[in-house]
N, C-alpha and C positions, 0 to 999 in steps of 0.2 A: 553254530559256534563261530567265534570271531577269527576265522582263518584269514591268511593274507591273500588267498586266491592263487592263481596260476603263477608259476615262477617268472614267466615272461612279463608279468605285471609288477614284479617286485620293485624294479627300478623307477616305477612311475608314482609310487605312493608310499608313505611311511607306514610302519606296522600298525595294523588295527589292534584293538584291545584283545589280547589272547587269553584263553583258558590255559593256565600253566599247571603242570604237575611236577612235583619234585620227588625224584627217586634217590633217597639218601639224605635225611635231614641231620647231617653232621654239622660241623662248624661252618662249612662253606655253603651247603645246600640250603639250610634254613635262612641264612643271611641273604643269599642271592634271591631266594624266593620272596623274602621281605622287601628287597630292593625293587624287584619287578612289581610287586603289589603296590609299593609306594609310587611307582611310575604309572599306575592305573590299570595294570593287567590284573587278571582274576586268578588267584591261586586256588584251584578247585579241589586238589587232592595231593596227598603226600604219603611217602612210605619211609618208615624208620624202624630199625630193629631194636636197638637198645633203649633202656628206660631213659637214659640221658638224651638220646636223639628225639624221643617222643616228647620229653619235657621241653627241650629246646624248641621243637615245633609249636608246642602250645603257647610258648612265650612270644616267639617271633611271628608265628602264623596262626594267631588265634582264630578259632572257628573253622579251620581247615580240616576236612575229614582225613583221618589216617586209615589207609587201606592197603591191600596187597599191590604188588607191582602192576599186575594186569589191570586192576581197577584204576590205578593212576593213569595208565596209558589210555584206557577207554574213555576217560573224561577230558583229556588234555589235548589242546591244539599244539602246545609246545611242551615237550618233556625234557626236564633238566636232570641229567644223569650226573650226580655228584657222589661218586663212589671211588674207592681207592684205584689207582692206576692198574694194578694187577688184576683187579676184578672186572674192569671195564670191558675188555674184549669178550669174555665169556658171557657177560650180561647182555651185550648187544647181540651176540650170536643166538642166545637163548630167546630173546624177544622176537627176533626175526623168524626163528624156527617155529615158534608157537603162534605166528601171525598176530602178535600183539601190536605191531606197528602198522599204522594206516597210511595209505598214499596221501601226500600233502601235509603230513604231520611233521613239525619241526622236532628233530632229535638233537639235543645240544649236550655236549659234555664239557667238563671244566678241567680236564686233565692237562697239565703242562706238557707232559711227555708226548702225547698223541695229537695228530692232526685229525683230518676228517676220514682218512683211510680206515681207521678203526671202526668207523660207522658204516662201512661198505655193506654189511649184511642188511642193515636197516635201509640204506639207500636203495638197494636192489628191491626192497619191498615198497618203494615209492616215497620213503621219508626224505626230508630236506635236512641235510647235515650241517651242523655248525660246531666249531671248536672254540670255546670262549674261556680262556684261562685268566683269572684275576691275579695280577702280580701284587699280591697282598698277603700278609699273614693274618689269620683269623682267630678270634677268641670264641666265636659262636654267640656273641651278644650284640645288643643294639649299637655298641660302640663301633662295630665294624661297618655299620651303615654310614657313619660319618667318615670313616677312613676310605670308603670307596670313592668319596668325592675327590677327584683329582688323581686317583690311581689309574693304572693302565690295565687293559686286557690284551693278552696275546691272542689274536684272532686268525684262524685259518678257516676258509670257507670257499666254496665254488664262487667264481667271480659274479655270477648272476645273483648270488645270495649275499654278497658283501653289503649292500645297502641295508639289508635286514639286520645283519650282525652289527654293523656300525650303529644303527638306530637303537638296538637293544642295549648296547654298552653305554651309549650316550645317555639313554634314559635312566640308567643306573647311576649316573653322575660321573662316569669314568671316560677314559680316552682309549679308543681302539688302536692297536698297533698290529700291522700285518706281520705274520710269521709264516714263511713258506713251509709247506708240508714236510720237506726233507730237512728242515732246520729246527723242528720242534724240540727234539731231544737236546740239542746244543743250547737252545733258548732256555729250556728248563734247567739244564745243568748250571747255566750262568746264574740264574736266580737262586737256585739251591745253594750254590757255592757262596754267593754273596749274603743271603739272608739266614739260612739255617746254620751255616758254619759260623756266622757272626754271633748267633745266640750261644753256641758252644764256647766260642772264644771269650765272650763277655762273662759268661758264667765261670769259666776257668779263672779269668782275671779277678772276679769278685772273691772266689775261693782263696786265691793267693793273697789278696789284700786282707782277708780275715785272718789268714795264717800269720800275716805280718802285724796283726794287732789292730787293724782298722775296723772299727765296729760297724760303721755304715759305709761299706764300699761303694754303694750306688751313688752316694753324694760326691765321692771323689771322681767316679768314672763318668757320670752323666755330662758335666760340662766339657770334659776332655774329649769324650767320644763324639759328642754332638759337634764340636768344633772340627775334629778330625774328619768326620763324615762330610760336613759342609765344605771344608777345604778340598777334600778329594773330589767331590762331585763338580766343584768349580774349576779346580786346577790340575786334576789328574796326578801324574807322578811328581809334579812340582810341589805337591803338598807333603811329600815324604820328609819326615824329621826323625830324630832319634839316633841311637848309637850305630845301627846298621848303616844308615845313610851317611854317617860320618866316618865309618870305618873304625869305630872304637872297639877293637878286638878284645881288649882287656875287660871292658864292661860286659860285652856279650858272654865272655867266658865266665865271669862272675855270675851273671844271670843264670846260665845253664847249671852251674854248680849248686846254686840255691834252689832252682826248680827241681833238680833231681833229688834234693833232700826233702823239699816241702810237698811237691806234687809230681812225682816221676812221670806220670802219664802225660803231663803237660809239656815236659821237656822235649819230647819228640815233635810235638806240634810247633813249639817255639822254633826248633831247629829247622823244620821244613819251611816255615813261614819266613824265617830269617834268610834262608837261602833264596827263596823267591823274591823277597824284598831287595836283597843285594843284587840280584839279576836285573830287576826293574830299575834300581838306582843306577847301576852301571850303564844300562841302555839309555837312560834319561840324562846321563851326565851329572847326576847328583852325587855319585860316588866315583872317585878316581881309581883306576886300576892299581896304582901303586899303594893306595890306602886299603884296597880290598884284599890284598894278598894274604896278610896274616889273619884277617877276619875269615876268609874262605877256608883257610887251613884249619882253624878252630871248628868251623861248622862241619867240615869234611871228616874231622876226627870223631865226631859225635853223631853217629847215624840215628835217625828217628827211631823211637821205640816201636 
């Protein structure tokens, strides 16, 4: 098997071609397996439960044998655990208890929430632990392979294994970013807040535009949101525009009245985000305290649903 050899040698040579096993061929697992295969590693076995997962594996990992978890670990030098966060601790404990993990075997998980401590049961069995979290949203298709180019991975690893983690991420076309063990949950919360809540926010905005009679809301939002995102990443709070940053209390009050009529569940989110926007605008000097007074009164009188 194409193992990396002793840990003491890791910092002296790039990773050899590894036999890779994927436990969980969901949207993330199948794509990362394909990315490692593209980099020259050998995906030798995979495990997936649902029909969708198995179909995805056949498309992205053609010819790879589907088998049970123990069979995947038995064949792999590097095991990629791409399972839901809440499932991961029990899975690792079970693998260690049944002696499925071999000394010198890389055990890699992709959870944003956990670092390498969750892999301690496997590490005590001699495994080499890595936490590699792709900061990317996945569709489970070949499109994701292109999106990995230039994306980042949040990496937590023992210092002697950092060169291996770094090489694997770079081979997949991405950039490794160090995340300390005790900062993983905060790191993941930041990404979730920015990406997942953005999807909810945009879908709410599209629903509201449809309610306003706009037949193709995506065409109205795409250039606006693209510009807003670009400006924010470049300028931070200096990119703030709109009625909250101007202190237009009457406009915000009108918005809330219409939101409560058209989509009441969105009115609470609007109120909470407007409060947070006002606080950031005040701190950045984009909103003057005198202009904010009536605005904040309106927001305070309408608690989020």
